[in-house]
C-alpha positions as CSV (number, residue, x, y, z in Angstrom):
1,M,-9.2,-8.7,-8.0
2,N,-9.0,-5.3,-9.7
3,I,-9.6,-1.7,-8.7
4,Q,-10.4,0.7,-11.5
5,L,-10.3,4.4,-11.6
6,E,-12.4,5.9,-14.4
7,R,-11.8,9.6,-15.3
8,V,-11.1,10.3,-11.6
9,S,-10.3,13.8,-10.4
10,K,-9.7,14.9,-6.8
11,A,-10.0,18.5,-5.5
12,Y,-9.1,19.9,-2.1
13,G,-10.4,23.1,-0.6
14,Q,-13.1,25.4,-2.0
15,G,-13.5,28.5,-4.1
16,D,-10.3,30.4,-4.8
17,A,-8.4,28.0,-2.5
18,Q,-9.5,24.9,-4.4
19,F,-6.6,22.7,-5.7
20,W,-7.0,19.8,-8.1
21,A,-4.6,17.0,-7.0
22,L,-5.7,14.6,-9.7
23,R,-7.3,15.3,-13.1
24,D,-9.1,12.9,-15.3
25,V,-7.1,9.8,-14.3
26,T,-8.0,6.4,-15.7
27,F,-6.1,3.5,-14.3
28,T,-6.6,-0.2,-13.3
29,A,-4.6,-2.2,-10.7
30,S,-5.1,-6.0,-10.7
31,S,-3.9,-9.0,-8.9
32,G,-0.5,-10.0,-10.5
33,D,0.3,-6.5,-11.7
34,F,3.6,-4.9,-10.6
35,V,3.3,-1.1,-11.2
36,S,5.4,1.8,-10.2
37,I,4.0,5.3,-10.0
38,V,6.6,8.1,-10.4
39,G,6.6,11.8,-10.6
40,P,7.8,14.9,-8.7
41,S,6.6,15.9,-5.3
42,G,3.1,17.3,-5.3
43,S,2.3,15.6,-8.6
44,G,-0.6,13.6,-7.2
45,K,1.0,10.2,-6.7
46,S,0.0,9.7,-3.1
47,T,-3.6,11.0,-3.8
48,M,-3.9,8.4,-6.6
49,L,-2.7,5.7,-4.2
50,H,-5.2,6.8,-1.5
51,I,-8.1,6.6,-3.9
52,L,-6.9,3.2,-5.2
53,G,-6.8,2.0,-1.7
54,C,-10.3,3.2,-0.9
55,L,-8.9,5.6,1.7
56,D,-10.4,8.5,-0.1
57,Q,-13.2,9.2,-2.6
58,P,-12.8,11.1,-5.8
59,T,-14.4,14.5,-6.4
60,E,-15.3,13.4,-9.9
61,G,-15.2,10.1,-11.8
62,A,-15.8,6.6,-10.6
63,V,-14.0,3.9,-8.7
64,S,-15.0,0.2,-8.9
65,V,-13.7,-2.9,-7.1
66,D,-14.1,-6.1,-9.2
67,G,-16.7,-4.1,-11.3
68,H,-18.7,-2.9,-8.4
69,P,-18.8,0.9,-7.9
70,T,-17.7,2.2,-4.5
71,T,-20.0,5.3,-4.8
72,G,-22.5,5.2,-2.0
73,L,-20.7,2.6,0.1
74,S,-20.7,3.2,3.8
75,D,-17.5,3.8,5.8
76,R,-17.9,0.3,7.2
77,Q,-18.1,-1.2,3.7
78,M,-15.1,0.7,2.5
79,S,-13.2,-0.5,5.6
80,G,-14.2,-4.0,4.8
81,I,-12.6,-3.7,1.3
82,R,-9.4,-2.3,2.8
83,R,-9.3,-5.0,5.5
84,D,-9.9,-8.0,3.4
85,H,-8.2,-7.2,0.1
86,I,-5.7,-4.4,0.4
87,G,-2.3,-4.2,2.2
88,F,-0.8,-0.7,2.9
89,V,2.8,0.3,3.4
90,F,3.5,4.0,4.0
91,Q,6.6,6.2,4.5
92,Q,5.7,6.3,8.2
93,Y,5.6,3.0,9.9
94,F,2.4,3.6,12.0
95,L,3.4,1.0,14.5
96,N,1.8,0.9,18.0
97,Q,4.7,1.7,20.3
98,S,3.1,-0.2,23.2
99,M,2.8,-3.4,21.2
100,T,5.5,-6.0,20.2
101,T,6.2,-6.7,16.6
102,L,4.0,-9.8,16.8
103,Q,1.2,-7.9,18.3
104,N,1.4,-5.1,15.7
105,V,1.2,-7.6,12.9
106,L,-1.5,-9.6,14.6
107,L,-3.8,-6.6,15.3
108,P,-5.4,-6.3,11.8
109,L,-5.8,-10.1,11.7
110,D,-7.7,-10.0,15.0
111,L,-9.9,-7.2,13.7
112,A,-10.7,-9.2,10.6
113,G,-11.5,-12.3,12.7
114,V,-8.8,-14.4,10.9
115,K,-8.3,-17.9,12.3
116,G,-4.7,-18.8,13.1
117,G,-3.8,-15.2,13.2
118,R,-0.8,-15.6,15.5
119,E,0.8,-18.2,13.3
120,K,0.2,-16.1,10.2
121,A,1.6,-13.0,11.9
122,A,4.7,-14.9,13.0
123,A,5.2,-16.3,9.4
124,A,4.9,-12.8,7.9
125,L,7.5,-11.5,10.3
126,D,9.8,-14.5,9.4
127,V,9.4,-13.6,5.7
128,V,10.8,-10.1,6.3
129,G,13.6,-11.3,8.5
130,L,12.1,-10.5,11.9
131,G,11.3,-14.0,13.0
132,G,13.7,-13.6,15.9
133,R,12.2,-10.3,17.1
134,L,8.6,-11.3,17.8
135,R,8.7,-9.9,21.3
136,S,10.6,-6.7,20.5
137,Y,9.0,-3.3,20.7
138,P,9.3,-0.7,18.0
139,T,11.6,1.4,20.1
140,E,14.0,-1.5,20.2
141,L,14.1,-1.8,16.4
142,S,16.1,0.1,13.8
143,G,14.2,2.2,11.2
144,G,14.7,-0.5,8.6
145,E,13.4,-3.2,11.0
146,Q,10.3,-1.0,11.8
147,Q,9.6,-0.7,8.1
148,R,9.9,-4.5,7.6
149,C,7.5,-4.9,10.5
150,A,5.0,-2.6,8.7
151,I,5.4,-4.6,5.5
152,A,4.8,-7.9,7.4
153,R,1.6,-6.4,8.8
154,A,0.5,-5.4,5.3
155,L,1.1,-8.9,4.0
156,A,-0.1,-11.0,6.9
157,N,-3.8,-11.2,5.8
158,M,-2.7,-12.4,2.3
159,P,-4.2,-9.3,0.4
160,S,-4.8,-9.3,-3.3
161,L,-3.2,-5.9,-3.7
162,L,-0.3,-4.2,-1.9
163,L,-0.1,-0.4,-2.1
164,A,3.2,1.0,-1.0
165,D,4.3,4.6,-0.7
166,E,8.1,4.8,-0.8
167,P,8.5,1.4,1.0
168,T,12.3,1.4,0.7
169,G,12.8,5.1,1.2
170,S,14.0,4.8,4.8
171,L,16.1,1.6,4.3
172,D,19.7,1.2,3.6
173,S,20.5,-0.1,0.1
174,K,21.0,-3.7,1.1
175,T,17.8,-3.9,3.2
176,G,15.9,-2.0,0.5
177,K,17.1,-4.5,-2.1
178,N,16.1,-7.4,0.1
179,V,12.6,-5.9,0.6
180,L,12.2,-5.3,-3.1
181,E,13.3,-8.8,-3.9
182,M,10.8,-10.1,-1.5
183,M,8.0,-8.1,-3.2
184,V,9.1,-9.4,-6.6
185,S,8.8,-13.0,-5.3
186,L,5.4,-12.4,-3.8
187,N,4.2,-10.9,-7.0
188,Q,5.5,-13.8,-9.1
189,E,4.7,-16.7,-6.7
190,R,1.5,-15.5,-5.1
191,D,0.1,-13.3,-7.8
192,L,0.1,-10.4,-5.4
193,G,-0.7,-7.1,-7.2
194,I,1.8,-4.4,-6.2
195,V,1.6,-0.7,-6.8
196,I,4.6,1.3,-5.6
197,V,4.9,5.1,-5.4
198,T,8.6,5.8,-5.5
199,H,11.3,8.4,-6.3
200,D,13.9,5.6,-6.6
201,E,14.7,4.8,-10.2
202,A,16.0,1.4,-9.3
203,V,12.7,0.5,-7.6
204,A,10.7,1.9,-10.5
205,Q,12.7,-0.2,-13.0
206,T,11.9,-3.4,-11.1
207,A,8.2,-3.0,-11.8
208,D,6.7,-4.4,-15.0
209,T,4.9,-1.1,-15.8
210,T,5.8,2.5,-14.9
211,V,3.1,5.2,-14.7
212,H,4.3,8.8,-14.8
213,V,2.2,11.4,-13.0
214,L,2.6,15.1,-13.6
215,D,0.4,17.9,-12.3
216,G,-2.3,15.4,-11.4
217,R,-2.4,13.8,-14.8
218,I,-1.0,10.5,-16.1
219,S,1.4,11.4,-18.8
């Protein structure tokens, strides 16, 4: 699988208040890639990640998934691409506080109609070290454990591409290292494509390729 941005620009606002978050960006993320995106705050990194993940549409330029343009796709079709092919990990955990860890990871699998979802959810939690916390609620977990639950949820449906926005930012150094090692293993053993937005130089250096973004442009 690959997602390609071709001369993509993204503007917010109108008239004198218009702000260009991305300008003329060409970039491709594919299965098996391990790419870090770095740059100062406000440089356009997260906007680029959102467009890659089909969460947002560009103002100018084109986005294609496996060679098929996304222009004109309905919200339902875009949701299908995200559901079936892309895993997301954000700085915020976005866990449902009324659900257990198992239920949080199982939810997107149920929505996708995946068979054996409960077993896959439990296996994903085991991979991130939460196999013994299946019945715990987010309020009973540390920040690091909540982030690991969010990562398990992103991985449970075996996506082709994992998009992560500061995935180790809220973790202590040991847990962050473990999470990063897990991502490296998944990239190498399962051909999982990974794109990480990060301020952490150690995380960036782990990637095979580093892309620098400044003032909305790849430099």
